[in-house]
N, CA, C and O of each residue as an XYZ file, in Angstrom:
800
protein
N     -32.142    -48.219    -64.663
C     -32.590    -49.353    -64.673
C     -33.365    -49.573    -63.284
O     -33.421    -48.444    -62.796
N     -33.890    -50.332    -62.548
C     -34.242    -50.931    -60.899
C     -33.902    -51.792    -60.743
O     -34.167    -52.828    -61.352
N     -32.436    -51.453    -58.918
C     -32.250    -53.044    -58.567
C     -32.769    -54.009    -59.689
O     -32.400    -53.778    -60.841
N     -33.580    -55.051    -59.448
C     -34.432    -56.379    -59.386
C     -33.855    -55.837    -61.311
O     -33.639    -56.934    -61.826
N     -33.620    -54.942    -62.202
C     -33.884    -55.444    -63.197
C     -31.770    -55.726    -63.711
O     -31.168    -56.283    -64.629
N     -31.578    -55.337    -63.086
C     -29.424    -55.102    -63.024
C     -30.067    -56.127    -62.480
O     -30.858    -56.512    -63.341
N     -30.215    -57.103    -61.065
C     -30.124    -58.447    -60.845
C     -30.706    -59.457    -61.625
O     -30.503    -60.667    -61.524
N     -31.330    -58.963    -62.290
C     -32.369    -60.595    -63.182
C     -31.006    -60.105    -64.621
O     -30.689    -61.136    -65.214
N     -30.404    -59.092    -65.077
C     -29.887    -59.186    -66.238
C     -28.679    -60.279    -65.953
O     -28.323    -61.322    -66.503
N     -28.175    -59.411    -64.667
C     -26.903    -60.151    -64.640
C     -26.727    -61.884    -64.533
O     -25.969    -62.608    -65.178
N     -27.528    -62.173    -63.680
C     -28.235    -63.770    -63.510
C     -28.662    -63.985    -65.200
O     -28.137    -64.989    -65.683
N     -29.367    -63.340    -65.973
C     -28.913    -64.115    -67.551
C     -27.776    -63.823    -67.553
O     -27.380    -64.947    -67.244
N     -26.646    -63.107    -67.663
C     -25.366    -62.931    -68.298
C     -24.791    -64.355    -67.964
O     -24.732    -65.279    -68.775
N     -24.417    -64.397    -66.783
C     -24.177    -65.454    -66.097
C     -24.771    -66.809    -66.293
O     -23.985    -67.733    -66.502
N     -25.747    -66.995    -66.263
C     -26.458    -68.322    -66.501
C     -25.656    -68.339    -68.600
O     -25.090    -69.378    -68.938
N     -25.707    -67.708    -69.165
C     -25.667    -67.586    -70.829
C     -24.074    -67.975    -71.025
O     -23.711    -68.320    -72.149
N     -22.931    -67.912    -69.727
C     -21.721    -68.074    -69.854
C     -21.468    -69.102    -69.601
O     -20.565    -69.874    -69.919
N     -22.697    -69.160    -68.701
C     -22.317    -70.924    -68.144
C     -22.809    -72.189    -69.046
O     -22.581    -73.391    -68.908
N     -23.675    -71.376    -70.157
C     -24.086    -72.614    -70.803
C     -23.173    -72.845    -71.905
O     -22.713    -73.949    -72.193
N     -22.842    -71.370    -72.725
C     -21.432    -71.702    -73.461
C     -19.900    -72.562    -73.259
O     -19.011    -72.877    -74.050
N     -20.081    -72.734    -71.948
C     -19.284    -72.898    -71.536
C     -19.421    -74.813    -71.228
O     -18.761    -75.830    -71.445
N     -20.351    -74.522    -70.782
C     -20.751    -76.492    -71.108
C     -20.526    -76.723    -72.102
O     -19.703    -77.606    -72.345
N     -21.325    -75.849    -73.364
C     -21.222    -76.325    -74.479
C     -19.626    -76.943    -75.178
O     -19.295    -78.087    -75.489
N     -18.707    -75.339    -75.257
C     -17.741    -76.189    -74.885
C     -16.583    -77.091    -74.585
O     -15.603    -77.650    -75.078
N     -17.463    -76.854    -73.183
C     -16.463    -78.537    -73.238
C     -16.852    -79.630    -73.620
O     -16.090    -80.594    -73.689
N     -18.645    -79.703    -74.072
C     -18.770    -80.787    -74.633
C     -18.368    -81.003    -75.385
O     -17.959    -82.139    -75.623
N     -18.201    -79.379    -76.677
C     -17.422    -79.794    -77.902
C     -16.153    -80.350    -77.924
O     -15.711    -81.002    -78.869
N     -15.384    -80.027    -76.590
C     -13.544    -80.183    -76.072
C     -13.834    -82.470    -75.889
O     -13.289    -83.528    -76.204
N     -14.917    -81.984    -75.253
C     -15.319    -84.089    -75.028
C     -15.388    -84.483    -76.426
O     -14.489    -85.293    -76.655
N     -16.076    -84.241    -77.425
C     -16.075    -85.013    -78.130
C     -15.022    -84.476    -79.483
O     -14.447    -85.283    -80.214
N     -14.963    -83.661    -79.565
C     -13.563    -84.153    -80.201
C     -11.780    -84.689    -79.603
O     -10.731    -84.650    -80.246
N     -11.985    -85.089    -78.375
C     -11.216    -85.994    -77.868
C     -11.056    -87.131    -78.035
O     -10.052    -87.819    -78.221
N     -12.939    -87.503    -77.908
C     -13.274    -89.035    -78.013
C     -13.210    -89.219    -79.884
O     -13.101    -90.360    -80.333
N     -13.235    -88.819    -80.207
C     -12.739    -88.360    -81.809
C     -11.777    -88.878    -82.487
O     -11.664    -89.753    -83.346
N     -10.914    -87.960    -81.772
C      -9.404    -89.077    -82.216
C      -9.529    -89.688    -81.645
O     -10.104    -90.500    -82.370
N      -9.460    -90.328    -80.321
C      -9.164    -91.746    -79.547
C      -9.584    -92.590    -80.704
O      -8.729    -93.176    -81.368
N     -11.039    -92.695    -81.018
C     -11.410    -93.396    -81.506
C     -11.104    -93.608    -82.732
O     -11.460    -94.612    -83.349
N     -10.260    -92.477    -83.307
C      -9.745    -92.119    -85.112
C      -8.290    -93.429    -84.960
O      -7.937    -94.203    -85.849
N      -7.785    -93.319    -83.760
C      -6.427    -93.357    -84.000
C      -6.563    -95.016    -83.701
O      -5.793    -95.761    -84.308
N      -7.526    -95.575    -82.780
C      -7.591    -97.146    -82.802
C      -7.877    -97.624    -83.707
O      -7.345    -98.694    -84.003
N      -8.903    -96.999    -84.591
C      -9.664    -97.757    -85.654
C      -8.230    -98.227    -86.802
O      -8.046    -99.377    -87.200
N      -7.411    -97.106    -87.138
C      -6.495    -96.478    -87.800
C      -5.436    -97.733    -87.551
O      -4.979    -98.322    -88.531
N      -5.072    -98.110    -86.236
C      -4.214    -99.522    -86.141
C      -4.183   -101.044    -87.142
O      -4.920   -102.023    -87.257
N      -2.710   -100.520    -87.830
C      -2.702   -101.760    -87.913
C      -2.472   -103.142    -87.588
O      -1.569   -103.848    -87.138
N      -4.028   -103.272    -88.129
C      -4.584   -105.072    -87.410
C      -5.173   -105.354    -88.175
O      -6.226   -104.731    -88.036
N      -5.227   -106.014    -89.092
C      -5.751   -106.776    -90.604
C      -7.593   -107.010    -90.462
O      -7.888   -107.385    -89.327
N      -8.074   -106.948    -90.834
C     -10.251   -107.305    -90.993
C      -9.887   -108.651    -91.342
O     -10.633   -109.538    -90.928
N      -8.691   -109.033    -92.155
C      -8.881   -110.750    -92.222
C      -8.561   -111.522    -91.244
O      -9.292   -112.505    -91.120
N      -7.376   -111.369    -90.208
C      -7.203   -112.056    -89.122
C      -7.328   -110.996    -87.708
O      -6.498   -110.376    -87.044
N      -8.765   -111.149    -87.652
C      -9.065   -110.069    -86.494
C      -8.386   -110.477    -84.828
O      -7.894   -109.633    -84.079
N      -8.470   -111.441    -84.623
C      -7.764   -112.729    -84.058
C      -6.728   -111.512    -82.719
O      -5.931   -110.605    -82.959
N      -7.061   -111.873    -81.843
C      -5.850   -111.243    -80.637
C      -3.923   -111.846    -80.469
O      -3.607   -113.036    -80.449
N      -3.433   -111.273    -80.421
C      -2.008   -111.277    -81.434
C      -0.825   -112.775    -80.428
O      -1.353   -113.108    -79.368
N      -0.230   -113.102    -80.565
C       0.649   -113.986    -80.337
C       2.277   -114.061    -79.719
O       3.193   -113.243    -79.633
N       2.133   -115.221    -79.418
C       3.995   -115.391    -78.356
C       4.386   -116.336    -78.950
O       3.592   -116.797    -79.771
N       5.669   -116.988    -78.815
C       6.320   -117.443    -78.649
C       7.677   -117.917    -77.889
O       8.626   -117.635    -78.621
N       8.225   -118.697    -76.370
C       9.375   -118.043    -75.501
C      10.013   -119.002    -76.237
O       9.479   -120.093    -76.035
N      11.030   -119.071    -77.090
C      12.044   -120.086    -76.871
C      12.727   -120.587    -76.625
O      13.698   -119.843    -76.769
N      13.179   -121.827    -76.153
C      14.176   -122.264    -75.102
C      15.195   -122.889    -76.034
O      15.226   -122.908    -77.265
N      16.227   -123.521    -74.901
C      16.944   -124.881    -76.133
C      17.061   -126.313    -75.017
O      16.582   -125.924    -73.951
N      17.381   -127.359    -74.917
C      17.225   -128.512    -74.499
C      17.288   -128.169    -73.035
O      16.425   -128.618    -72.281
N      18.218   -127.432    -72.605
C      18.821   -126.665    -71.301
C      17.656   -126.052    -70.331
O      17.681   -125.643    -69.171
N      16.556   -126.175    -71.377
C      15.598   -124.907    -70.589
C      15.492   -123.876    -70.752
O      14.354   -123.414    -70.670
N      16.684   -122.930    -71.087
C      17.615   -121.704    -71.140
C      16.716   -121.097    -71.545
O      15.889   -121.993    -71.714
N      16.019   -119.745    -71.982
C      15.715   -118.835    -73.054
C      16.839   -118.973    -73.905
O      17.971   -119.169    -73.463
N      16.417   -118.823    -75.789
C      16.992   -118.010    -76.685
C      16.207   -117.462    -77.402
O      16.608   -117.602    -78.557
N      15.200   -116.847    -77.366
C      14.768   -115.964    -78.430
C      13.204   -116.156    -77.931
O      12.804   -116.788    -76.953
N      12.225   -115.194    -79.194
C      11.301   -115.039    -78.742
C      10.540   -114.543    -80.370
O      11.138   -113.902    -81.234
N       8.907   -115.105    -80.478
C       8.695   -115.135    -81.811
C       7.256   -114.280    -81.722
O       6.253   -114.941    -81.994
N       7.104   -113.185    -81.446
C       5.650   -112.561    -81.002
C       5.448   -112.442    -82.805
O       6.351   -112.228    -83.614
N       3.744   -112.688    -83.144
C       3.490   -113.052    -84.133
C       1.259   -112.071    -84.078
O       0.266   -112.340    -83.400
N       1.473   -111.249    -84.931
C       0.283   -110.260    -85.138
C      -0.723   -110.573    -86.576
O      -0.158   -111.463    -87.212
N      -1.061   -110.457    -86.761
C      -2.185   -110.184    -87.768
C      -2.673   -109.235    -88.784
O      -3.724   -108.594    -88.802
N      -1.970   -109.263    -89.389
C      -1.939   -108.148    -91.232
C      -3.131   -108.806    -92.018
O      -3.388   -110.010    -92.037
N      -3.973   -107.568    -92.811
C      -4.358   -108.208    -94.352
C      -3.326   -109.103    -94.983
O      -3.480   -109.676    -96.062
N      -2.823   -109.137    -94.620
C      -1.730   -110.283    -95.423
C      -1.616   -110.866    -94.971
O      -0.969   -111.457    -95.836
N      -1.597   -111.584    -94.108
C      -1.025   -113.055    -93.143
C      -1.193   -112.123    -91.416
O      -1.749   -111.226    -90.783
N       0.043   -113.508    -91.410
C       0.089   -113.461    -89.351
C       2.141   -112.698    -90.291
O       2.714   -113.017    -91.332
N       2.604   -111.392    -88.839
C       3.558   -111.005    -89.125
C       4.558   -111.825    -88.094
O       3.955   -112.299    -87.132
N       5.735   -112.032    -88.121
C       6.416   -113.354    -87.432
C       7.625   -111.912    -87.467
O       8.037   -111.216    -88.395
N       7.881   -111.918    -86.074
C       9.360   -111.309    -85.581
C       9.952   -112.089    -84.628
O       9.154   -112.124    -83.691
N      10.523   -112.469    -84.471
C      11.693   -113.530    -84.780
C      12.763   -112.568    -83.540
O      12.838   -111.340    -83.488
N      13.656   -113.786    -82.444
C      14.268   -112.780    -82.489
C      15.244   -113.641    -81.372
O      14.881   -113.728    -80.199
N      16.080   -114.052    -81.687
C      17.253   -115.330    -81.392
C      18.312   -114.463    -80.611
O      18.456   -113.284    -80.934
N      19.278   -115.178    -79.291
C      19.748   -114.332    -78.719
C      20.513   -115.926    -77.978
O      19.709   -116.816    -77.698
N      22.372   -116.245    -77.643
C      23.264   -117.517    -77.817
C      22.933   -118.447    -78.877
O      23.324   -119.613    -78.937
N      22.283   -117.929    -79.601
C      22.632   -119.158    -80.953
C      23.479   -119.272    -81.438
O      24.176   -118.261    -81.348
N      24.027   -120.260    -82.156
C      25.253   -120.794    -82.693
C      24.929   -120.114    -84.659
O      24.048   -120.398    -85.471
N      25.928   -119.331    -84.719
C      26.149   -118.693    -85.964
C      25.960   -119.077    -87.163
O      26.503   -120.139    -87.467
N      25.202   -118.409    -88.148
C      24.654   -119.688    -89.018
C      23.691   -119.583    -88.818
O      23.141   -119.374    -87.737
N      22.791   -119.849    -90.980
C      21.495   -120.270    -91.037
C      21.070   -121.071    -90.293
O      21.885   -121.816    -89.749
N      19.256   -121.254    -89.914
C      18.488   -121.757    -89.295
C      17.098   -121.840    -89.957
O      16.384   -120.838    -89.979
N      16.799   -122.706    -90.359
C      15.460   -123.540    -89.642
C      14.545   -123.204    -89.042
O      14.259   -123.842    -88.028
N      13.656   -121.953    -89.488
C      12.612   -121.897    -88.321
C      11.301   -122.401    -88.371
O      10.786   -121.283    -88.330
N      10.195   -123.265    -88.433
C       9.110   -123.585    -88.326
C       7.454   -123.245    -87.356
O       7.253   -123.078    -86.153
N       6.655   -123.254    -88.379
C       5.845   -123.529    -86.945
C       5.225   -125.120    -87.105
O       4.716   -125.501    -88.159
N       5.345   -125.961    -85.920
C       5.290   -126.881    -86.606
C       4.162   -127.661    -85.441
O       4.235   -127.403    -84.240
N       3.313   -128.469    -85.916
C       2.041   -128.744    -85.461
C       1.162   -129.304    -84.502
O      -0.056   -129.366    -84.671
N       1.866   -129.786    -83.320
C       1.575   -129.857    -81.297
C       2.239   -128.417    -80.668
O       3.099   -127.738    -81.228
N       1.671   -128.170    -79.493
C       2.239   -127.272    -79.081
C       2.972   -127.772    -77.314
O       2.789   -127.469    -76.135
N       4.060   -128.916    -78.327
C       4.228   -129.624    -76.562
C       5.416   -128.936    -76.934
O       5.248   -128.485    -78.067
N       7.071   -128.519    -76.278
C       8.173   -128.526    -76.519
C       9.029   -129.191    -75.492
O       9.910   -128.705    -74.784
N       8.487   -130.647    -75.583
C       9.043   -131.157    -74.505
C      10.532   -131.990    -74.196
O      10.640   -133.205    -74.029
N      11.694   -130.921    -74.169
C      13.409   -131.509    -74.187
C      13.768   -132.806    -73.750
O      13.775   -133.207    -72.586
N      14.007   -133.305    -74.573
C      15.515   -132.722    -75.361
C      16.311   -132.271    -76.524
O      17.073   -131.328    -76.740
N      15.587   -133.903    -77.611
C      14.871   -133.451    -78.976
C      13.939   -132.637    -79.003
O      14.272   -131.879    -79.914
N      12.303   -132.035    -78.326
C      12.032   -131.733    -79.315
C      11.404   -132.087    -79.976
O      11.158   -131.296    -80.887
N      10.599   -133.639    -80.052
C       9.899   -134.232    -81.138
C       8.620   -133.812    -81.090
O       7.939   -133.515    -82.071
N       8.141   -133.772    -79.474
C       6.596   -133.576    -79.026
C       6.406   -133.089    -79.505
O       5.236   -133.395    -79.733
N       6.678   -132.107    -80.202
C       6.445   -130.509    -81.637
C       5.925   -131.350    -82.713
O       5.290   -130.539    -83.387
N       5.791   -132.720    -83.393
C       5.184   -133.392    -84.052
C       6.116   -132.733    -85.143
O       7.167   -132.206    -84.780
N       5.673   -132.758    -86.755
C       5.822   -132.650    -88.482
C       5.553   -130.780    -87.638
O       5.362   -130.228    -86.554
N       5.726   -130.508    -89.108
C       4.807   -128.932    -89.685
C       4.038   -128.913    -89.620
O       3.532   -129.995    -89.323
N       3.244   -127.924    -89.779
C       1.797   -127.167    -89.115
C       1.354   -127.614    -90.959
O       1.522   -126.836    -91.898
N       0.722   -129.183    -91.088
C       0.327   -129.082    -92.104
C      -1.077   -129.303    -93.215
O      -1.175   -130.185    -94.069
N      -1.982   -128.330    -92.934
C      -3.296   -128.461    -92.656
C      -3.707   -129.005    -94.393
O      -4.435   -129.896    -94.831
N      -3.024   -128.195    -94.896
C      -3.768   -128.585    -96.097
C      -2.827   -129.323    -97.164
O      -2.963   -129.057    -98.358
N      -1.634   -130.481    -96.622
C      -0.838   -131.904    -96.785
C      -0.035   -131.455    -98.034
O       0.128   -132.408    -98.796
N       0.469   -130.401    -98.442
C       1.216   -130.206    -98.983
C       2.708   -131.324    -98.715
O       2.819   -132.432    -98.191
N       3.868   -130.212    -99.481
C       5.010   -130.721    -99.738
C       5.879   -129.359    -98.938
O       5.616   -128.163    -98.816
N       6.916   -130.148    -98.529
C       7.845   -128.885    -98.211
C       8.258   -127.861    -98.881
O       8.458   -128.166   -100.057
N       8.411   -127.093    -98.711
C       9.141   -125.612    -99.224
C       8.694   -124.719   -100.373
O       8.263   -125.259   -101.393
N       8.736   -123.920   -100.320
C       8.351   -122.935   -100.824
C       9.141   -123.265   -102.385
O       8.672   -122.605   -103.312
N      10.161   -124.115   -102.705
C      10.712   -123.816   -104.064
C       9.924   -125.272   -104.430
O       9.741   -125.100   -105.635
N       9.526   -126.188   -104.218
C       8.598   -127.340   -104.321
C       7.203   -127.024   -105.062
O       6.286   -126.686   -104.313
N       6.988   -127.078   -106.150
C       5.945   -126.945   -106.474
C       4.137   -127.790   -105.787
O       3.027   -127.886   -106.311
N       4.550   -128.111   -104.793
C       4.077   -129.116   -104.158
C       3.510   -128.380   -103.033
O       2.366   -128.384   -102.577
N       4.605   -127.719   -102.670
C       4.958   -126.369   -100.812
C       4.071   -125.277   -101.055
O       3.477   -125.030   -102.104
N       4.056   -124.916   -100.434
C       5.010   -125.060    -98.727
C       3.328   -125.488    -97.538
O       2.104   -125.388    -97.452
N       4.407   -125.915    -96.973
C       4.032   -126.376    -95.264
C       3.173   -124.504    -95.422
O       3.547   -123.462    -95.962
N       1.211   -125.126    -94.175
C       1.050   -123.513    -93.658
C       2.571   -123.215    -92.488
O       2.862   -122.087    -92.088
N       3.249   -124.302    -92.169
C       4.568   -123.487    -90.996
C       5.723   -123.359    -91.852
O       6.864   -123.453    -91.400
N       5.537   -123.202    -92.754
C       7.190   -122.827    -93.910
C       7.565   -121.291    -93.401
O       6.694   -120.424    -93.480
N       8.862   -120.979    -92.886
C       9.056   -120.104    -92.689
C      10.757   -119.608    -92.751
O      11.617   -119.861    -91.907
N      10.934   -118.731    -94.191
C      12.587   -118.171    -94.388
C      13.260   -118.579    -93.323
O      12.876   -118.592    -92.154
N      14.750   -119.066    -93.973
C      15.260   -119.387    -92.333
C      15.806   -117.610    -91.618
O      15.425   -116.457    -91.817
N      16.664   -118.141    -90.909
C      16.740   -116.481    -90.146
C      18.205   -117.090    -89.409
O      18.437   -117.959    -88.568
N      19.261   -115.881    -90.425
C      20.254   -115.826    -89.531
C      20.935   -115.299    -88.603
O      20.895   -114.087    -88.393
N      22.027   -116.540    -87.560
C      22.619   -115.729    -86.812
C      23.677   -115.078    -86.392
O      24.181   -115.976    -85.717
N      24.303   -114.294    -86.301
C      25.479   -113.139    -86.349
C      26.655   -114.080    -85.621
O      26.327   -115.266    -85.622
N      27.813   -113.842    -85.066
C      28.702   -114.183    -84.684
C      28.590   -113.539    -82.869
O      29.442   -114.056    -82.147
N      27.987   -112.881    -82.413
C      27.741   -112.938    -80.825
C      26.303   -113.392    -80.167
O      25.640   -113.192    -79.150
N      26.219   -114.483    -81.986
C      24.705   -114.762    -81.551
C      22.975   -115.099    -81.301
O      22.250   -116.051    -81.012
N      22.863   -113.450    -81.665
C      22.063   -112.860    -81.816
C      21.279   -113.280    -83.523
O      22.174   -113.389    -84.361
N      20.228   -113.452    -83.963
C      19.270   -112.344    -84.922
C      18.026   -112.460    -84.811
O      17.367   -112.940    -83.888
N      17.626   -111.890    -86.031
C      16.766   -111.596    -85.932
C      15.955   -111.349    -87.298
O      16.640   -110.821    -88.174
N      14.701   -111.618    -87.622
C      14.058   -111.723    -89.000
C      13.093   -111.293    -88.545
O      13.004   -111.273    -87.318
N      11.416   -110.509    -89.806
C      10.332   -110.100    -89.793
C      10.013   -109.770    -90.482
O      10.185   -108.688    -91.044
N       8.748   -111.571    -90.916
C       8.738   -112.010    -91.715
C       6.988   -112.014    -91.584
O       6.496   -111.849    -90.467
N       6.032   -112.226    -92.878
C       4.271   -112.152    -93.359
C       4.421   -114.122    -93.443
O       5.242   -114.779    -94.082
N       3.585   -114.483    -92.773
C       3.207   -115.497    -93.638
C       1.607   -115.825    -94.034
O       0.715   -115.514    -93.245
N       1.361   -116.371    -95.108
C      -0.544   -116.335    -95.334
C      -1.173   -116.929    -95.301
O      -2.399   -116.831    -95.359
N      -0.154   -118.195    -95.140
C      -0.993   -119.069    -94.887
C      -1.995   -120.100    -94.414
O      -2.755   -121.018    -94.725
N      -1.064   -118.693    -92.632
C      -1.682   -118.995    -91.310
C      -2.449   -118.200    -90.929
O      -2.223   -117.064    -91.348
N      -3.540   -118.342    -90.103
C      -3.902   -117.238    -89.312
C      -4.230   -116.922    -87.609
O      -3.577   -117.642    -86.854
N      -4.610   -116.518    -87.337
C      -4.652   -116.166    -85.282
C      -6.011   -117.059    -85.421
O      -6.039   -118.080    -84.734
N      -7.347   -116.719    -86.395
C      -8.526   -117.172    -85.546
C      -9.279   -117.498    -86.094
O      -9.363   -116.633    -86.965
N      -9.998   -118.190    -86.275
C     -10.723   -119.387    -86.200
C     -10.352   -120.114    -87.494
O     -10.234   -119.215    -88.327
N     -10.092   -121.370    -88.118
C     -10.577   -122.286    -89.402
C      -9.225   -123.108    -89.214
O      -8.387   -123.100    -88.311
N      -9.311   -123.705    -90.215
C      -7.864   -125.221    -90.479
C      -7.046   -124.554    -90.553
O      -6.240   -125.468    -90.731
N      -6.430   -123.679    -90.583
C      -5.809   -123.103    -90.628
C      -4.978   -122.278    -89.526
O      -3.780   -122.042    -89.683
N      -5.890   -121.751    -88.113
C      -4.932   -121.322    -87.289
C      -4.391   -121.712    -86.227
O      -4.783   -122.726    -85.649
N      -3.334   -120.922    -85.765
C      -1.766   -122.018    -84.597
C      -2.523   -121.787    -83.066
O      -1.895   -121.901    -82.014
N      -4.088   -121.419    -83.139
C      -4.969   -121.595    -82.038
C      -5.800   -123.108    -82.484
O      -6.948   -123.292    -82.078
N      -5.406   -123.688    -82.967
C      -5.940   -125.141    -83.426
C      -5.951   -126.172    -81.547
O      -5.314   -126.024    -80.505
N      -7.096   -127.190    -82.033
C      -6.948   -127.927    -81.064
C      -5.548   -128.388    -80.987
O      -4.781   -128.482    -81.944
N      -5.363   -128.587    -80.103
C      -3.985   -128.912    -78.882
C      -2.328   -128.212    -79.743
O      -1.227   -128.681    -79.453
N      -2.451   -127.431    -80.447
C      -1.611   -126.292    -80.466
C      -1.235   -126.528    -81.783
O      -1.618   -127.320    -82.644
N       0.086   -125.154    -81.709
C       1.618   -125.348    -81.656
C       2.261   -124.866    -81.302
O       2.211   -124.018    -80.411
N       3.613   -125.486    -82.249
C       5.141   -124.827    -81.643
C       5.866   -124.222    -82.376
O       6.293   -124.930    -83.288
N       6.276   -122.998    -82.391
C       8.480   -122.561    -82.950
C       9.300   -123.672    -82.826
O       9.387   -124.262    -81.749
N      10.203   -124.187    -84.286
C      11.253   -124.971    -83.224
C      12.287   -124.599    -84.614
O      12.202   -124.779    -85.829
N      13.284   -123.982    -83.679
C      14.351   -123.441    -84.391
C      15.448   -125.027    -84.649
O      15.760   -125.854    -83.792
N      15.933   -124.997    -86.571
C      16.963   -125.934    -86.987
C      18.537   -125.660    -86.775
O      19.180   -124.610    -86.771
N      18.909   -126.999    -86.601
C      19.974   -126.745    -86.123
C      21.497   -126.167    -87.613
O      22.533   -125.511    -87.498
N      20.778   -126.905    -88.901
C      21.090   -125.860    -90.410
C      20.118   -124.863    -90.800
O      19.249   -124.253    -90.176
N      20.554   -124.866    -92.157
C      19.266   -123.997    -93.127
C      18.590   -124.969    -93.466
O      18.999   -126.124    -93.587
N      16.813   -124.318    -93.756
C      16.320   -124.968    -94.272
C      16.670   -124.135    -96.135
O      16.998   -122.969    -96.355
N      16.432   -125.292    -97.190
C      16.315   -125.965    -98.171
C      15.179   -125.000    -99.295
O      15.331   -124.281   -100.282
N      14.286   -125.378    -98.653
C      13.234   -124.644    -99.175
C      12.533   -125.496    -99.658
O      11.409   -125.039    -99.866
N      12.715   -127.363   -100.183
C      13.064   -128.053   -101.161
C      12.362   -129.898   -100.989
O      11.543   -130.668   -101.491
N      13.598   -129.778    -99.700
C      13.519   -131.697    -99.358
C      12.189   -131.528    -98.583
O      11.768   -130.534    -97.992
N      11.441   -133.180    -98.791
C      10.251   -133.420    -97.940
C      10.925   -134.267    -96.786
O      11.985   -134.842    -97.034
N      10.234   -134.384    -95.286
C       9.236   -133.113    -95.157
C      10.519   -132.062    -94.654
O      10.276   -131.331    -95.614
N      11.470   -131.481    -94.097
C      11.662   -130.329    -92.678
C      12.903   -129.414    -93.981
O      13.809   -128.938    -93.297
N      13.079   -129.174    -95.091
C      13.421   -128.955    -96.180
C      15.313   -128.781    -95.377
O      15.875   -127.702    -95.191
N      16.062   -130.543    -94.965
C      16.899   -130.993    -94.248
C      17.368   -129.655    -93.416
O      17.894   -128.711    -94.005
N      17.163   -129.654    -92.169
C      17.598   -128.411    -91.611
C      17.958   -128.704    -89.829
O      18.203   -127.939    -88.896
N      17.854   -130.021    -89.934
C      18.450   -131.243    -89.107
C      18.091   -131.140    -87.821
O      16.869   -131.047    -87.712
N      18.790   -131.114    -86.588
C      17.791   -131.505    -84.981
C      17.195   -130.293    -85.422
O      17.241   -129.655    -86.474
N      16.287   -130.069    -83.688
C      15.834   -128.874    -82.968
C      17.058   -128.295    -82.467
O      18.272   -128.452    -82.345
N      16.767   -128.072    -82.400
C      17.751   -126.494    -80.489
C      16.778   -125.835    -79.963
O      16.860   -125.916    -78.737
N      15.588   -125.008    -80.415
C      15.625   -124.727    -79.276
C      13.637   -124.331    -80.603
O      13.460   -124.179    -81.812
N      12.523   -124.345    -79.137
C      10.818   -124.358    -78.968
C      10.726   -123.500    -78.661
O      11.641   -122.685    -78.544
N       9.374   -123.306    -78.358
C       7.968   -122.440    -78.472
C       7.178   -122.708    -78.362
O       6.854   -123.240    -79.424
N       5.892   -122.787    -77.246
C       4.745   -123.122    -77.411
C       4.649   -121.536    -78.283
O       5.447   -120.600    -78.259
N       3.264   -121.697    -79.072
C       2.531   -120.183    -79.229
C       1.227   -120.579    -78.359
O       0.517   -121.578    -78.239
N       1.288   -119.084    -77.735
C       0.401   -118.147    -76.912
C       0.115   -117.496    -77.067
O       1.000   -116.668    -77.280
N      -1.638   -116.814    -77.211
C      -2.348   -114.970    -76.575
C      -1.366   -114.973    -76.232
O      -0.594   -115.681    -75.584
N      -1.430   -113.459    -77.064
C      -0.816   -112.257    -76.226
C       0.804   -111.633    -76.858
O       1.373   -110.703    -76.287
């Protein structure tokens, strides 16, 4: 074989190797991209409530932070993850209230329970419950308490039951337990802490 022929053959082999390498690199990038996309698509965020997550920082009458509530959409409704610190031991009513205003000391600025459908209070009331009714949260002797619960009566998306309605909403922790039946607030007593529901 002539020198020119050998040179041409080497060049063709090199081009073929580069092309094969490029194809492999493209395939790898495609696999990574598909894997990433698949992971994102599989994230447990419900289609029925496709809006962003929310949070509320709870503060007591003196302005001290005493907890947080994180909210996220799921197929079953809005999940509330509640964490309390520095609170009195025992069971406490906790509700979504109709106005996003937490003016201390009494937090009456938050209004009544979030109740766009005009129902009675409490899951044990045949004419209940308010959209904003949540289960009691129990605080331990060390002042900490936690609760994760899902509420199908509210949404983070648009609509009448949205926690982001005009005027906003707030989360309020009460001094005593909710009895789940007494209108309008379950006989749960004074308002100990409050936090405005915000996006994020």
